[in-house]
N, C-alpha and C positions, 0 to 999 in steps of 0.2 A: 504494500500500500504506500509506503513512504516513497518508493520509486516514482509512482505517478504524481504524488504531491509535489515533488521537486520539479518535475517538468512543468506542472501548472505554475509553480512559483517563478521559475525562470521565464516562462512565457508572459506571465503577468508583469514581470519586471520591465519589459520593453514595450508595454502597451501603448504609450502615448507618442510614439515616434513620429507619427504622421500629422500631429496637431500642434499648432502654436499655443503660446503661453496662457497660464492662469495663475502663476505664482506671484506672490507679492514682490515688488521691486527689489527689496533687500535680500530676498531668497532666490532671485532669478538666475537661471543659468544663461550663459552667453555663447556666442559664436555657434558652432554646429550643434552644441548641446541645448540650445534654446528650444528645440522641438520637444524636449522633455519637460518643459515648464507646465505643460498640461497635466502631467502625472502627479505633481506635488499635492499631497494630502492623503486622505484615506478612502479606500474603495472596498466594497463588499463583492467578492467574486464567487461565482457558482461554477463548478466544473463537473462535467459528465465524465466520470472515470470508467473505462471499460473493465470487464471482468479480467482479472489477472490472478495467476496462481490459483489458490482455492477460494478467492474472494469473488463475489458476484459484482456485476456492474452496479455503480451507485452514483449518487450526486453528492458532492462535497462542497461545503461553504467555508471560505477563508477570508480573513481581513488582510489587505495589503496597504501598508503605510509607506509613502515615499517622502524623502527629505533631501534637500540639497546639502552636500558635504564639501569640504575643502577639495580643491583641485578641479573645480567645475564639473563635478560628478554627482551622481544620484545614488543614494542608499535606499534599498527597499527591504522592509521586514514583512514577512508573510507569517501569519499565525492561524492555526486551526485547532480543532479539539485535541489532536495528538500529533501536531506537526509544528515545527518552527524552522524557518529558513531565511537566509539573507542573500541579497544580490547587490552587486555594485555595477553601475553602468557608466561608461565614459566614452570618450572619443580620442583616438590617437591621430594626431596631426601628421606624423611621419608616414604612417601607412594609409591615411585618409580612411579610417575604418572605425565604426562604432563597435564596442566590445561589452560583453557582460562576463562576470565571474560570480559563481554562486556556490553555496554549501548549505547543508541542512543538518538537523539533529540526528540523522541516521548515518551520517558520514558520506552521503551522496554529494558529489561536486561536479561542476561543469563549467564550460566556457563556450561562447558563441560570438560570431562577428557578423557585421552587415555593412555593405557599402552604401545602401540607400536609407537605412534606419527604419525599414518597414518589414523586411524579410531577413530573418537571422538563421544562420546555420552553424552547428557546432557539435560538441560531444557531451555526453553525460556519463559519469562513471560511478559505480557503486560496487565495492568489493573488486573482484577480478573482471567484472563485466563493464564494457564500454560500448555505448550505442550512439548512432548519429541522429541528430534531430534537425528539423526544419520547422520554423514557426512563422506564421503570417498573422498580421494584425489588421482589424477592420474597425474604424471608428464609426459608430452608429450615430452618436450625438455627443455633445459636450459632457454628458453624464453617463455614457454607455459605450462600451466597446466589446468586440469579440476577438477571441484568439482561437486559431486552428493550428494544431501541432501534430506532426507525424514523426514518430521515433522508430527507428529500425536498426536491426542488428540481431545477432544470435538467432537467425532464421525466424525472427518475429517482427511484426509491425504493430505499433500501438498508436491509435488516433485519439487525441484529447481535444475536446471542445469546451471552451469556457466563455462566460460572459461576466463582465464587471460593471458595477454601477456605483455612483456616488450616493 
């Protein structure tokens, strides 16, 4: 179960890339990171988690809180009934790429990059298993967005769909 939570957390982390600012001026991100100003604050996210291992498919609700941190970056904390995870989001000027780095309370960790800030590709690792992931974000409104993620590897494919609202 924790495996699917972290994918949701990582996907939620990059939710606002396609939308310009809502942050207060003192907390505003600048340059290429200004597209994340939309994310600053707290969101309630509902994820449809597919059946995995011996667990049935289910719907999970988490809270995602985004804040501006030093270095013109974003820190996101995701919390659910039995989950806690953190994600950092930034932009590397040298490589002209957005990046994320994440870890959770089960030891799962990952990283992803994007050249456009809308579609991210990367890896997720937990124990000896590493899988590839591709995440796409769709803004529905200023207070609603959707995430579609496909994770593959180890002869498996997992599809996760989430919706977040203020």
